[in-house]
C-alpha positions in Angstrom: -21.6 9.4 -82.0 -24.1 9.1 -84.8 -27.3 11.3 -84.7 -30.1 8.7 -85.4 -33.5 9.0 -86.7 -36.8 8.2 -85.1 -37.1 5.0 -87.4 -33.0 4.4 -86.8 -33.7 4.2 -82.9 -36.7 1.8 -83.3 -34.5 -0.4 -85.5 -31.6 -0.6 -83.0 -33.7 -1.5 -80.2 -35.0 -4.7 -82.5 -31.4 -5.2 -83.8 -30.6 -5.6 -79.8 -33.4 -7.9 -79.2 -32.2 -10.3 -81.9 -28.4 -9.9 -81.4 -28.4 -10.1 -77.3 -30.5 -11.6 -77.5 -33.6 -10.2 -75.4 -37.4 -10.0 -75.7 -38.7 -6.9 -75.9 -40.4 -7.0 -72.4 -37.1 -7.8 -71.0 -35.5 -4.7 -72.4 -38.1 -2.3 -71.5 -37.7 -3.8 -67.8 -34.2 -2.9 -68.4 -34.8 0.6 -69.4 -37.6 1.5 -66.8 -35.0 -0.2 -64.0 -32.5 2.5 -64.9 -35.1 5.3 -65.0 -36.3 4.4 -61.6 -33.1 4.3 -60.1 -32.6 7.9 -61.5 -35.6 9.2 -60.3 -35.2 7.7 -56.5 -32.1 9.9 -56.7 -33.6 12.7 -56.9 -37.2 12.2 -55.0 -37.8 11.1 -51.4 -40.1 8.0 -50.5 -42.7 10.1 -49.2 -43.0 12.0 -53.0 -46.6 11.9 -54.6 -45.6 10.6 -58.1 -48.4 10.4 -60.8 -47.2 8.4 -64.0 -49.2 9.7 -67.4 -49.2 6.9 -70.4 -50.6 6.4 -73.4 -50.8 3.1 -74.7 -47.7 2.6 -76.8 -44.5 1.4 -76.3 -43.5 4.3 -74.4 -46.6 4.3 -72.0 -45.5 0.7 -71.4 -42.4 1.9 -70.2 -43.9 4.4 -67.9 -46.5 1.3 -66.0 -42.9 -0.7 -65.6 -41.3 2.7 -63.9 -44.4 2.9 -62.2 -44.5 -0.7 -60.9 -41.2 -0.5 -60.0 -41.2 3.0 -57.8 -44.3 1.0 -56.2 -41.8 -1.6 -55.1 -39.4 1.0 -53.4 -42.3 2.1 -51.5 -43.5 5.5 -53.3 -46.9 6.7 -53.5 -47.7 6.3 -57.3 -50.9 6.9 -59.4 -51.1 5.8 -63.1 -53.4 7.7 -65.3 -54.0 5.8 -68.8 -54.8 8.1 -71.8 -57.9 6.1 -73.2 -58.7 6.6 -77.0 -60.4 3.4 -77.7 -57.9 1.5 -78.7 -55.9 -1.6 -77.7 -52.3 -0.9 -76.4 -49.2 -2.7 -77.9 -48.4 -6.4 -76.4 -45.8 -4.6 -73.9 -47.9 -2.1 -72.7 -50.7 -4.8 -72.0 -47.9 -7.0 -70.6 -47.1 -4.4 -68.0 -50.6 -3.2 -67.4 -51.5 -6.9 -66.4 -48.3 -6.8 -63.9 -49.1 -3.5 -62.5 -52.8 -4.6 -61.5 -50.8 -6.9 -59.4 -49.5 -4.5 -57.1 -52.0 -1.2 -57.2 -55.3 -0.2 -57.8 -54.6 3.5 -58.3 -54.8 2.8 -62.2 -56.9 5.2 -64.0 -58.3 5.7 -67.8 -58.6 9.6 -68.9 -61.7 9.1 -71.5 -62.5 13.1 -71.1 -61.1 16.4 -69.4 -63.3 15.8 -66.7 -61.1 12.4 -65.9 -57.8 14.9 -65.5 -56.9 14.4 -61.6 -55.9 17.1 -59.6 -52.2 18.0 -59.6 -50.5 19.4 -56.7 -47.3 21.3 -57.5 -45.5 19.3 -55.1 -46.2 16.1 -57.0 -43.8 14.6 -59.8 -45.2 13.9 -62.9 -43.9 11.3 -65.3 -44.6 12.2 -68.9 -44.7 8.8 -70.4 -47.4 9.6 -72.9 -45.5 9.4 -76.3 -41.9 8.5 -77.9 -40.0 8.4 -80.8 -43.1 6.4 -82.7 -44.7 9.8 -82.4 -45.4 10.7 -86.2 -48.3 13.4 -86.0 -49.1 16.4 -84.0 -50.9 15.9 -80.8 -54.7 17.4 -81.2 -57.9 16.8 -79.2 -57.7 15.2 -75.8 -54.0 14.2 -76.2 -53.2 17.9 -76.9 -55.5 19.0 -74.1 -53.8 16.8 -71.6 -50.3 18.0 -72.3 -51.8 21.6 -71.6 -53.2 20.6 -68.7 -50.0 19.2 -67.3 -47.7 22.1 -68.5 -50.0 24.2 -66.3 -50.0 22.3 -63.4 -46.4 23.8 -61.7 -45.6 20.4 -60.8 -41.9 18.8 -61.8 -42.3 16.6 -64.7 -39.9 14.3 -66.3 -40.1 12.7 -69.6 -39.4 9.3 -70.8 -37.0 9.3 -73.7 -38.8 12.3 -75.3 -40.9 15.2 -73.9 -44.7 14.2 -75.5 -45.2 16.0 -78.5 -41.8 16.7 -80.0 -40.4 15.0 -82.9 -37.1 13.1 -83.1 -35.9 14.5 -86.3 -38.0 17.1 -87.7 -39.1 20.6 -86.7 -41.6 20.6 -83.8 -42.7 24.1 -84.3 -46.2 24.6 -83.8 -46.8 21.2 -81.9 -48.4 21.0 -78.4 -45.4 19.9 -76.2 -44.6 18.7 -72.9 -42.5 21.5 -70.8 -40.4 19.0 -69.1 -37.8 19.8 -66.3 -35.7 16.7 -67.1 -35.8 14.1 -69.6 -34.2 10.5 -69.2 -33.0 10.0 -72.8 -32.7 6.3 -73.9 -28.9 5.3 -75.3 -27.8 8.3 -77.3 -28.3 12.3 -77.3 -31.2 13.1 -80.2 -31.2 15.3 -82.6 -34.1 17.1 -81.3 -32.1 17.9 -78.1 -29.7 20.2 -80.4 -32.1 22.7 -81.6 -32.6 26.0 -79.6 -36.1 26.4 -80.9 -37.0 23.2 -78.8 -34.8 24.5 -75.4 -37.7 25.4 -73.5 -39.3 22.0 -73.4 -36.8 19.1 -73.0 -35.1 20.7 -69.9 -32.3 18.5 -68.4 -31.6 16.2 -70.9 -29.6 12.9 -68.8 -28.8 10.1 -71.2 -29.3 6.8 -69.7 -27.3 3.8 -71.1 -29.9 0.7 -71.5 -27.6 -1.4 -73.4 -28.5 -1.3 -76.5 -26.3 -3.3 -78.7 -23.4 -1.3 -79.8 -22.6 -3.3 -83.2 -26.1 -2.0 -84.7 -24.0 1.8 -85.1 -21.3 -0.3 -87.3 -24.3 -0.9 -89.6 -25.7 2.4 -90.4 -25.3 5.9 -91.6 -26.6 9.1 -90.1 -26.8 12.7 -91.4 -25.4 13.7 -88.4 -23.0 13.4 -86.2 -21.6 14.5 -82.4 -18.2 15.5 -82.1 -16.7 13.3 -79.6 -13.0 14.0 -77.6 -11.4 11.1 -78.2 -12.0 11.5 -82.2 -11.1 15.1 -82.2 -7.9 14.4 -80.3 -6.6 12.0 -82.9 -6.5 14.9 -85.4 -4.5 16.7 -83.9 -1.0 17.4 -85.1 2.1 16.3 -83.1 4.8 19.1 -83.3 8.8 18.0 -84.3 11.1 19.6 -82.2 13.3 20.5 -84.9 10.8 22.7 -86.9 10.8 26.4 -87.6 8.0 29.1 -87.7 7.8 28.8 -91.8 6.7 24.9 -90.9 3.5 26.2 -89.0 2.1 28.4 -91.9 1.7 32.2 -92.9 -1.7 33.7 -92.5 -3.2 37.1 -93.6 -6.1 38.3 -91.6 -7.9 41.3 -93.2 -10.0 42.5 -90.3 -10.9 45.4 -88.6 -11.9 49.5 -89.3 -12.3 52.0 -87.5 -14.2 51.5 -84.5 -13.7 47.9 -84.9 -10.2 47.2 -84.6 -10.9 45.1 -81.4 -12.2 42.7 -84.1 -8.9 42.3 -85.7 -6.9 42.1 -82.4 -9.0 39.0 -81.0 -8.6 37.3 -84.0 -5.2 37.8 -84.4 -4.3 37.2 -80.9 -6.6 34.0 -81.3 -4.5 33.0 -84.2 -1.2 33.1 -82.7 -2.4 31.2 -79.7 -3.5 28.2 -81.9 0.4 27.3 -83.3 0.4 29.8 -86.5 3.7 30.3 -87.3 3.5 34.0 -88.9 0.6 36.2 -89.0 0.3 39.5 -91.1 -2.8 41.8 -90.3 -4.3 43.8 -93.3 -5.9 47.1 -91.1 -6.7 50.5 -92.3 -4.0 53.2 -92.7 -2.8 54.9 -89.5 -4.1 52.3 -87.4 -0.8 49.9 -86.9 0.0 51.5 -83.7 -2.9 49.7 -82.2 -2.1 46.2 -83.7 1.4 46.6 -82.3 0.8 47.3 -79.1 -1.8 45.1 -78.4 -0.2 42.0 -80.6 3.7 42.6 -81.4 3.7 39.3 -82.7 2.2 40.4 -85.9 3.1 42.1 -88.9 0.7 44.7 -90.4 -0.1 45.5 -94.0 -2.1 48.9 -95.0 -5.5 48.0 -96.7 -4.4 50.5 -99.2 -1.2 47.9 -99.9 -3.1 44.8 -100.3 -2.5 44.2 -103.9 0.2 41.9 -103.2 1.8 38.6 -103.9 -0.6 36.4 -102.3 1.4 33.2 -102.9 3.4 33.9 -99.7 0.2 33.2 -97.4 -0.9 29.7 -96.4 -4.2 30.9 -96.2 -6.2 34.3 -95.6 -9.2 35.0 -92.9 -11.3 37.8 -93.9 -14.1 39.8 -92.3 -13.9 40.4 -88.6 -14.7 43.9 -88.1 -13.9 44.7 -91.7 -17.0 46.8 -92.6 -19.5 46.5 -95.3 -19.1 49.5 -97.1 -18.0 49.3 -101.3 -14.4 49.2 -100.1 -14.8 46.2 -98.2 -16.5 44.8 -100.7 -13.9 45.6 -103.5 -11.5 43.9 -101.3 -13.4 41.0 -100.7 -13.8 40.4 -104.3 -10.3 41.0 -105.2 -9.6 37.9 -102.5 -12.2 36.2 -103.9 -11.0 36.3 -107.5 -7.3 36.1 -106.7 -6.6 33.9 -104.0 -6.9 30.1 -105.1 -6.3 28.3 -101.3 -8.7 27.6 -98.8 -9.7 30.6 -96.6 -12.0 31.3 -94.1 -14.8 34.1 -94.5 -16.9 35.5 -91.5 -18.9 38.2 -90.4 -18.7 41.2 -92.4 -17.5 39.1 -95.3 -20.7 37.1 -95.3 -22.8 40.0 -95.2 -21.3 41.3 -98.3 -21.3 37.8 -99.7 -25.2 37.9 -99.8 -25.3 41.0 -101.5 -23.5 39.3 -104.0 -24.6 35.5 -104.4 -22.8 35.1 -107.6 -19.8 35.5 -106.0 -20.3 32.0 -104.2 -19.5 29.8 -107.1 -15.9 31.8 -107.2 -14.8 31.1 -103.5 -11.8 28.6 -103.6 -12.9 25.1 -103.1 -12.7 24.0 -99.5 -13.1 27.3 -98.0 -14.7 28.0 -94.5 -17.7 30.4 -94.1 -18.7 30.7 -90.5 -22.1 32.5 -90.4 -24.5 33.0 -87.5 -28.2 31.9 -88.4 -29.1 35.1 -89.7 -26.3 35.7 -91.4 -27.0 32.2 -92.7 -30.5 33.3 -93.9 -29.5 36.6 -95.3 -26.7 34.5 -97.5 -28.8 31.4 -98.4 -32.2 32.7 -97.8 -34.8 32.6 -94.8 -35.6 29.1 -93.4 -38.4 28.3 -91.5 -36.7 26.5 -88.8 -33.2 24.8 -87.4 -34.1 21.4 -89.1 -34.5 23.2 -92.4 -31.3 25.3 -92.1 -29.0 22.2 -91.2 -30.6 20.6 -94.2 -29.7 23.5 -96.3 -25.9 23.8 -94.8 -25.6 20.2 -95.8 -26.5 20.5 -98.9 -24.9 23.6 -100.2 -21.5 22.7 -98.6 -21.6 19.9 -101.2 -23.2 22.4 -103.8 -20.2 24.4 -103.5 -17.6 22.4 -101.9 -17.3 24.3 -99.0 -17.2 23.8 -95.6 -20.2 26.1 -93.9 -20.8 26.3 -90.2 -24.1 27.7 -88.6 -22.9 28.9 -85.3 -25.0 28.4 -82.2 -24.7 26.5 -78.7 -24.2 23.3 -80.6 -22.2 24.6 -83.9 -23.1 23.0 -87.1 -20.0 22.3 -89.5 -21.1 20.8 -92.7 -18.6 19.6 -95.0 -19.4 17.9 -98.9 -22.2 16.4 -97.7 -21.5 15.3 -94.1 -22.3 17.3 -90.7 -21.1 17.3 -87.3 -22.4 19.1 -84.2 -20.0 20.5 -81.4 -20.3 19.6 -77.8 -18.4 21.9 -75.9 -18.7 25.5 -74.9 -21.2 27.4 -72.9 -23.4 30.5 -73.1 -20.4 32.7 -71.9 -19.6 32.9 -75.6 -22.9 34.6 -76.4 -20.7 37.6 -76.2 -19.1 40.3 -78.8 -15.7 39.0 -79.9 -16.7 35.2 -79.7 -17.1 35.0 -83.3 -13.6 36.9 -83.9 -12.0 34.5 -81.8 -13.1 31.4 -83.7 -12.1 32.9 -87.1 -8.5 33.6 -85.7 -8.6 30.1 -84.5 -9.9 28.0 -87.7 -7.3 30.9 -89.8 -4.2 29.5 -87.9 -5.3 25.6 -88.4 -6.0 26.2 -91.9 -2.3 27.9 -92.2 -0.8 24.9 -90.7 -2.0 22.8 -93.4 -4.8 20.9 -91.3 -7.6 19.7 -94.1 -10.4 22.2 -94.3 -13.0 20.3 -92.7 -10.7 19.3 -89.9 -9.8 22.5 -89.3 -13.3 23.8 -88.8 -14.0 20.7 -86.7 -10.8 21.1 -84.5 -11.2 25.1 -84.2 -15.0 24.9 -83.1 -14.0 22.1 -80.6 -10.9 23.7 -79.1 -13.1 27.2 -79.3 -15.5 25.8 -76.7 -13.0 23.8 -74.9 -10.9 27.2 -74.0 -14.3 28.8 -72.9 -15.3 25.9 -70.7 -11.9 25.7 -68.7 -11.9 29.5 -68.7 -14.7 28.8 -66.4 -12.6 27.8 -63.6 -12.1 31.6 -63.2 -14.8 33.1 -64.7 -18.6 32.8 -64.6 -21.0 33.0 -67.9 -21.8 36.2 -67.1 -18.4 37.2 -66.8 -16.4 35.4 -69.7 -14.9 37.4 -72.1 -13.2 36.4 -75.7 -10.1 37.5 -74.3 -10.8 34.8 -71.4 -11.1 32.1 -74.0 -7.8 32.9 -76.0 -6.0 32.8 -72.8 -7.1 29.7 -72.1 -6.9 28.3 -75.8 -3.0 27.0 -74.3 -5.2 24.7 -71.6 -7.4 23.7 -74.3 -4.6 22.2 -76.7 -3.0 20.2 -73.4 -6.7 19.0 -71.8 -7.5 17.7 -75.5 -4.1 16.0 -76.0 -4.0 14.6 -72.7 -7.4 13.1 -73.1 -8.0 9.5 -72.3 -11.1 7.8 -72.8 
């Protein structure tokens, strides 16, 4: 699913009106009806509802919702932010309709006009939507702050007022809503951790915007969809042998951090890899053999080998960042000419030697978390800037760059996708090592690098979701995720729209 800009969402409305065809007021009524039905499911008829509107089309939505709720018997009061300007055409039309069914319409011209709010009230935030292009100040800012302090439950229509769709909202005054009733499609702002305190639960409502519009536009970002990810999984020939599924070299682990090598290796073997060699410090091979008998080992001191026999290399989990580790990474970068994966300590080392970036084999995959990303590529003021930088740098260096998070970003040669699987249980040591193993295995099986990254991230999150059948987000371990990789493959392949 394409993640549209604020302007594109407005164009989608216009496209629908032309091609359905439908008038703007009819489209607003349709959206309001779906919102009303959703609200009515959660709140009893004796609930006191206060609807707050500005005079744009988001406010028009609020007026229509108020009228429909009144028609269902709810106790509704409407509060309109009055800043001395006439409302939009559809706002004015809905205001006229509302006057026919209630006298509880109030205009807020000053702080003194703010209503008394009980913590048992339901507040509907219909102040500002996708058309917002400036930070809230003065009376609108004061009203939002007042609503936030009320203690009441808040539902926001399409967006929490004050939140921008496609740029950072750090420093903005924003409604802290409990539930956002988002029209038609997920919006970019809901994927940013920096916004999580504001938008609450996001419920995407299908208001039947014309689907053909999406064929006419390009988007900077997309959401991964299960149906599309399923299509990239390669079927296996029954007569294949282990040599058909790649031989990966995993350079991981150090004294005190052998668990990273084991987790990454186990994840790789669970992800379809034919053969795995793990390069580890001398005298640690017993740990690998006992935990992962399927893997071969290679002493770090014997690492100057013929790399041609390896389909790919994964380097970094638990590697350490001392001079010896840096020398190993440099040796691999200079001598290995196939796509590979760099994670964790390899990225930290790379941040100290940024001139090595241009020497990495094209189509290689880097998997930093945000702090590692900033160490490597420079501090970002916000998530939106970090995402944009990842996309630009993926094109500049011809690399695939992940920015790990709740919705991991995968940037590949100027395109980007956000992941839609996974849960907070992955916020635990070992999860990154597991992801590295999965992606390394897919690279070794000759998946194109961008596909390996997308499929790897999606499977990793899906396995973690499946693991919650027997675990909680608190108890989930990286090992639990690894043990569910097979179920994740099955679930993905069996998926039907």
